[in-house]
N, C-alpha and C positions, 0 to 999 in steps of 0.2 A: 740159722736159716737152712732150709733144705737145699741141697745141691746134688744133682745127679752126676755121677762120675762114669764117663763112658769114653771109649776109644773113638767111636763114631759120634759126630755131632750133627744134628739136622741143620744147624746154622752153616756148617761147612759144606754140606752135601746138596742142599736145596738151593740151586742157583737161579731159580725162576723168580725169586722174591728179592727185594732190596734188603740189604743187611746193614745193621747198625749196632751201636752199643748204648744201652740204657744206663745212665749213671744216676744213682740215688744219693741225695744228701739229706741230712736230718734236721737239726735244730735251726739251720739257716732259714728254713721256710717259716719259722715262727717269729722271725725278726720283723721290725717295722719295714715298710716298703723301701725307704732310702738305705737302711742298713743291709737289708737282704740283697738289694741290687749291688751295693758296694762289695759285699762278700762273694756274691755270685761271680762278679767280674774277676775278683782275685782267684777264685777257684778255677774258673775257666782258663785264666792265664797260667795257673800252675799245672793244669791238665795238659795244655798245649806244650808247656816247657818240658814236662816229663816225657811226653810222646816224642817230641823232637829229639831230646837227649838220648832216648832209647832207640831212636830210628824206627818207630812203629808207625806205619802209614795210616792216615785217615783223610777223608775228603772234606768234610765240613762239620761244624758244630753249631748246635742251636739249643735253646732252653725253653722250658715251661716251668711253672711253679712246682718246685719239688723234684724236678727232673732236668737232666742235661742229656742231649742225644748227640752221638757222634756217628756220622755216616762213614762206613769203612768196609772194605772187602776182606779185612782181617779182624773181625770183631772179637774173636777170642784172645788174640794177641793184645788188642787194645784193653780189653777188660782186665786181663791179668796184669798188664803194665801199670794200671792205675791203682793197684792194691796197696801202694805205699803213699798215696796222695792224701794228706790230711783234709778233712771235709767230705771225703767220699765215704759213704756208708757201705755201699756195695755197687757192683756193676753186673750187667747181664748182656751177653751177646744175643741179639734178637733178630727175628725176621719180621718184616714190616708188610702190612696189608691194610686195606681200607676198614672202616668201622661198620661195614655192612655185614649182617649176620651170616649171609651166605658165604662171603669171602673169609670170614673168621673160621667158619666150619671147614671150608676147603683147605686152608693152610694148616689148621689143626690136624686134619686127617693125614696130611703129608708128613707132618712132624711125628705123628704117632706111628706111621709106617716105618720110620727110621728108628725111633726111640724105643718102642715097646716090643719086647721079645717074648717068646713063648713062656707061659706061666707067670708073667709079670702081673703085679697089681699096679693100679695107676689111680691118679686123682687129677682133677682139673681145678686150678685156682684162678679165679677171675677177679679183676679189679677194674672198676669203671669210673671215669672222670668226665663230666660233661653231660650233655643232653642227648639221650637216645631213646628209642622206642622199646628198649628192653633193659633189664637190670643185670647186675653181675651174676645173680643167682640163675637168671634165665640163660646166660652164656654157659655157666657150668653145667646146667642140666642138658641143654641141647647138644653141646659139644661132647659131653660125657656119654650121652645116649648113642650118638653117631659112632664114636670111637669104640664103645663097648660092642656094638653090632659089627663093626668092621673087623675087630680083632677076636671075635668069639672063637674062631677056629684055632686060635693060639692059646686057648684056655686061660684067658685073662679075666680079671675081676677088678671091681672098684674097691679101693681101700682109702678112706678119707683121713685116717689117722697116721698110718705108717706105710705109705705106698712105696713100691719099688721105684716107680718113675712118676714124675710130676710134670705136667704141662702148665705153664703160667701164661695167662692172657691178660694183658693190660690194655684196656680200651680207653682211648682218649677221643677228643672231638671228631677228627676225621681219619685218624690213623690208629691202628691196633698193632701192638707189639707182642709177639709170641716167642717164648723162650723156655729153656729147661735147666739152665745153669745160673747160679748166683755166686759171684766171687766177692768175698767180704773185703771191705776196706777198713782203714783205721778209724773213720769217723772224725768227730771233733770239728774244729773250725779251720778254715783255710790258712795255711802257713803264711806268716807275715801279715796277717790281718789285724793283729792286736799290738803291734809294736815290738820293741827289741829288749832283750835281757842279756845279762852275762851269767855264766854258770860255773861254779867250782867243779872241776872235772878231774877225777883221778883215773878213770877207766875201770874201776872196780864195779861190782854189781849195782850199787845204789845210784851213783851219780849219773850214769847214762839213762837209767829209767826216769829219774827226776827230770833230766833235760828233755827226754822224749815226751813226757807228759805235758810239759809246758809248750813244746812245739805243737803238740796235739791241740792245745787250747789257742792256737793261732799266733804264738810268739816266735819271732826270729831270735834264736839263742846263740850267743857267742861263747864257746867254752874257753876256760882258762885252766891250764895245767901247771901246777907248781912242782918244779924239779927240785927234790930234796937232797940231791947228791951233795956230799958223799954219804949221807945217811940212808939213801936208797941207791940202787944201781940202774943200769940202762934197761933192765927188764921191765921196770915200772913204766918208763917212757914208751917202750915198744908196745906194751899192752894198751896204753892210752891211745896211741896212734892207730892200733888195730881196731879198737872199738869206735873211735870217732869216724873212721871210714865207713862203718856200718850205718851210723846215724846220718852220715852225709847223704845216704840214699833217700832219706825222708825230707831233706831240705831242698825245696824246689826253687833254687836260685843259682845263678852262674858263679857267684862269689861266696865261698864258704871257707872259713879259716878258724884256727885255734891259736890262742896265745900260750906261749911257753915261757914261764917266769922262773929265773934262777932263784931258789929260796934257801940254799944251803947256808949262806952267811947269816941270814936272819935267824935261822934255826940254831946255828951254833951259838949265837948271842943269847938266845932264849935258854939254852942249856947251861951256859957258863955264868950268866948274869942274873938268873932268877931261880927261885925254888924249883927243883926238878918236878915236883908234883903238878906244877902249872905249865909244863912244857907244851903239852898238846893244846891247851887253851890259848896260850900266847901265840903258838904257831897258827892256829885257825883265826884268831883275831887279826893277825897279819894278813892272812888270806883275804879276809873281809875288807881290810883297808886297801890292799892292792887292787882287789876286784872293784872297789868303789872308784878308784882313780881311772881304771880302764873303762868302767861303765860310763863315767862322765865323758871320757874321750870318744866313746862309741855312741853317745847320746842314748844309752840304755836306761830303762826305767826301774830296774830291780835286779836282785841277785838270786839265782836259783841254787839250792844246795840239795844234796841227797840225804839230809839228816832225817832220822826217824826217832821219835821220842823214846829215850831210854835204851837205845840199841847199844851204845858204847858210852864210856865215861863222859866224853865231851858233849853228849846229847841228852843229858838230864835236863829237866826243866830249869833248874837253877843255872846250869852252864849255858843253856841256850839264851837265857836272858843276858848273861855276860857277853856272849858273842854278838847279840843284836846291837849292843851299845857301841860296837866298833864301826858301825856304818850309819849314815843318815838315810840310806836307801831302804826301801822295803825288801825283806828277805822272804822268798817264796820257798816253802818246803812241801812239795806235793806228796812226799812219802811219810809225812809226820805221823799219820795214824795207821800205817801199814806194818805188819810184821815181816820177818825175813822171808818166809815162804811165799807171802803174797808178792813181795818185790821180785823174788826169783821167778815167779810165775809170769810176771809182765816181761822180765828180761828174756825169758825163753820165747815168749810170743813175738817180741819185736826183733829177735835175732842177735842180741848182744851178749847173752848169757855165756856161751862157750868162750868167746874172746875175753870176757871179763874174768873168767876162771883160769886163765893162763897163769901158771905159777910165777910169782915174782918175789923178790927179796923183801922181807918185812922192814919197816922203818926202824933203824937202830936208835933213833932219838926218843922213842916212846918210853916213858918212865914205868917202873914196875907197879907203882900205886898212884895212878893219876887222881887228882882232886875231882870229886863228883859234885861238890856243893861249894864252888868257889865264890868268894866275895868280890864284888866289882871293885871296891876301893883297893883291895890287896893287888888285884890283877893290874889295875891302871898304874899303881905305884911301881910295880916291878917291870912294866913294859916300857918305861921311859927310855931305856937304853936302846930299844929296838926302833924307835920312831924315825931316826935318821936313815935307817936302812929301807924303810917302806918306799919312799920316793925313788931311791936308787933301784930297787927291784922293778918297779913299774917302768922306769926308763929303760931297763935292760930287757924287758919283755919282747919276745920275738913273735911276729905274726906268721904262722905257717899255713899256707893255702892247701886245701884238700881238693884234688881234682874230682 
C-alpha cells in the first residue's frame, strides 16, 4: 500500500476538524453475520487492550462493516500502536468531515496545502460506500481539479501511477474520512478467536515463525521449551526467553507464559538405551508426548511445530510419520512447504530474526549420522525405557510468566 512519509502531517496540524483512526480488517467481513460479529467483538477487545497497555489515548470506538473507527486526538500514535494487532490489515490517521461534496473539497484543499510541496506530483484516491449523488470517480475528478488549480504556482502535476503524494478520501453515508498515511498491520484473524494450542519452542529461527503464523490465524498459543541441559547450556535458554518476549508483543492478553521442561534425563536415556542413530527421533517423540500432556492440561486442541519438510534428518516424510504417531492430537506445521529463505524472511518481518540468531551451544546429543527413514516398529521398541520419564518431565514443567 502507498504510504506518504512526512515530518509534517495534516492530521496533526489541522485542528479545525475532528480526528480519528480508520482501522481496516480483511477476511472478517466475509464471514457469516454471527461469526463476523463474534470476531469483530474480539478484535475490538484486543484493540482496546493494546491501547490501554501502551497507554495510547483514545476517546471512543465504533464500527461499520469492514471498518472500525477510533476517535482520538493522537491518531498517529493510535494507528502505529495497532500495527501488531492480529486481524488489523492496516490503519490510517484521518480527518473527519461530512459527506457533502463542498465539505469534502474544502478539507481536501487544506490537506493539500500542508501535504503538497513544490514540484510534487499527486493523486486523489476515492472510495465511496452508501448512497450519494456522486460517484467515487466524481470525487477524484472534482477534488483533483481544485487541488491542481490551487497548487499550480508550485509546479505540481497529477500522476496516477507513481505520485509523490496521495490524498485518500473514503466517503461513507454521512461522514467522509480524508488521510494520506497507511500503517500496515499483520492481518489474519483476531488473537484467541480460534481456541488454544501448544507449541514446541526452541527460540531458533523456525519455531517462533510457526508460532506467530498460528497466532495470526486466531490461535492462543502456549509455548513449551525443552531444556536439554547438560547437552546444551544456558545460552539456549536465554535465546528462547529473548525471542518469546518479542512474540509476547503480539499476544493481546494479560496472562502470557511459557512452559520450561527439564529434558536432560530423558535425553540421556535415549543416548544410552537406544541406537544412536535414533536419538533425535526419540528425543522429539518425547517432546510430542510431554506436549500432549501439557496440552490436555491447558485444554489445547493441537501441537504447533516449526518443522519444514526435508530441512533436517528428523523432518523427512518418513520420520514425520513416526513423530505423528507419538500423539493423538493434531500436529500443525505451518512451515511445512517453506524453504529456509522464506522462513527467514518472515522472521525478519515479525522481528524475531536477530534474537533467534544469537549464538548458542549446539546440542551435543545429536548423532553423527541420524536415521532419515526410521521404522515405527523399531522406534517404539527402543523407546520403552523412556516412557516412565515422560510423566516425570511433564510434572516438573515450570510455567514462567512473561510480562
